[in-house]
MIVEX-61711 format. One record per residue (C-alpha): residue number from 1; residue in three letters; chain; x, z, y. Coordinates in pm, whole numbers, plus 50000, padded with zeros to 5 digits. Each point is the difference from the previous one (the first is absolute). Example, Ala and Ser with C-alpha at 12.3 -4.5 7.8 and 13.67 -1.06 7.14 Angstrom:
// MIVEX-61711
{pt 1 'Ala' 'A' {51230 50780 49550}} {pt 2 'Ser' 'A' {50137 49934 50344}} 
***
This chain:
// MIVEX-61711
{pt 1 'Met' 'A' {56206 85113 16156}} {pt 2 'Gly' 'A' {50054 50251 49727}} {pt 3 'Arg' 'A' {49864 50288 50208}} {pt 4 'Gly' 'A' {49700 50033 49769}} {pt 5 'Arg' 'A' {50205 50109 49700}} {pt 6 'Ala' 'A' {50202 50253 50199}} {pt 7 'Lys' 'A' {49686 50147 50154}} {pt 8 'Ala' 'A' {49827 50020 49662}} {pt 9 'Lys' 'A' {50300 50182 49854}} {pt 10 'Gln' 'A' {50004 50245 50292}} {pt 11 'Ile' 'A' {49630 50070 49950}} {pt 12 'Lys' 'A' {50054 50052 49627}} {pt 13 'Val' 'A' {50284 50246 50063}} {pt 14 'Ala' 'A' {49799 50183 50268}} {pt 15 'Arg' 'A' {49701 50041 49768}} {pt 16 'Lys' 'A' {50223 50125 49720}} {pt 17 'Leu' 'A' {50155 50260 50229}} {pt 18 'Lys' 'A' {49662 50104 50136}} {pt 19 'Tyr' 'A' {49813 50044 49673}} {pt 20 'Tyr' 'A' {50275 50092 49752}} {pt 21 'Ser' 'A' {50120 50359 50014}} {pt 22 'Pro' 'A' {50272 50071 49745}} {pt 23 'Asp' 'A' {50068 50349 49870}} {pt 24 'Thr' 'A' {50257 50158 50226}} {pt 25 'Asp' 'A' {50259 50241 49863}} {pt 26 'Leu' 'A' {50007 50246 50288}} {pt 27 'Gly' 'A' {50276 50207 49843}} {pt 28 'Ala' 'A' {50233 49701 49983}} {pt 29 'Leu' 'A' {49909 49905 50356}} {pt 30 'Gln' 'A' {50077 50352 50118}} {pt 31 'Lys' 'A' {50341 49991 49833}} {pt 32 'Glu' 'A' {50074 49656 50144}} {pt 33 'Leu' 'A' {49917 50111 50353}} {pt 34 'Gly' 'A' {50215 50309 49958}} {pt 35 'Ala' 'A' {49728 50252 50076}} {pt 36 'Glu' 'A' {50064 50360 49913}} {pt 37 'Gln' 'A' {49744 50188 49797}} {pt 38 'Arg' 'A' {49898 50333 50151}} {pt 39 'Asn' 'A' {49945 50298 49775}} {pt 40 'Ser' 'A' {49818 50218 50252}} {pt 41 'Asp' 'A' {49684 50182 49900}} {pt 42 'Ser' 'A' {49840 49941 50338}} {pt 43 'Ser' 'A' {49758 49711 50049}} {pt 44 'Asp' 'A' {50073 49981 50374}} {pt 45 'Pro' 'A' {50256 49724 50068}} {pt 46 'Tyr' 'A' {50097 50161 50333}} {pt 47 'Asp' 'A' {50117 50334 49855}} {pt 48 'Asp' 'A' {50363 49885 49988}} {pt 49 'Glu' 'A' {50013 49902 50366}} {pt 50 'Phe' 'A' {50154 50209 50277}} {pt 51 'Asp' 'A' {49766 50229 50194}} {pt 52 'Tyr' 'A' {49991 49884 50361}} {pt 53 'Ser' 'A' {49734 50246 50118}} {pt 54 'Asp' 'A' {50256 50214 50187}} {pt 55 'Tyr' 'A' {50111 49697 50198}} {pt 56 'Ala' 'A' {49642 49896 50066}} {pt 57 'Asp' 'A' {49923 50339 50152}} {pt 58 'Lys' 'A' {50321 49999 50205}} {pt 59 'Tyr' 'A' {49977 49647 50140}} {pt 60 'Asn' 'A' {49624 49947 50013}} {pt 61 'Val' 'A' {49928 49904 50360}} {pt 62 'Asp' 'A' {49666 49898 50138}} {pt 63 'Asp' 'A' {50079 49666 50163}} {pt 64 'Asp' 'A' {49666 49983 50182}} {pt 65 'Asp' 'A' {50099 50288 50230}} {pt 66 'Glu' 'A' {50323 49825 50097}} {pt 67 'Asp' 'A' {49815 49679 50087}} {pt 68 'Glu' 'A' {49763 50188 50232}} {pt 69 'Asp' 'A' {50291 50169 50179}} {pt 70 'Thr' 'A' {50179 49670 50064}} {pt 71 'Gln' 'A' {49681 49840 50130}} {pt 72 'Arg' 'A' {49948 50282 50251}} {pt 73 'Glu' 'A' {50355 49960 50133}} {pt 74 'Ser' 'A' {49959 49625 50060}} 
***
C-alpha cells in the first residue's frame, strides 16, 4: 500500500519537467563547465585542428587490393 501516492508524485514531477522550461543562463553554464571562449573570426569550428592531409596521402592504402592478393595465395 502507499504506492499510489509515490506514483502520483512521480507523474507530477515528470510532467513538470516535461512541460516547464525555465530560462537558462547559458553564460553562467559556460563558466561553470569551464569552457573557453574562442575569439576567432572564422565560423568553421575545425580551423584550429591539425592538418592530417599529409599523413592521409602518405598512409592511404587500398585495403581491397590486399584482400584479393591474400585470397589468391590461399
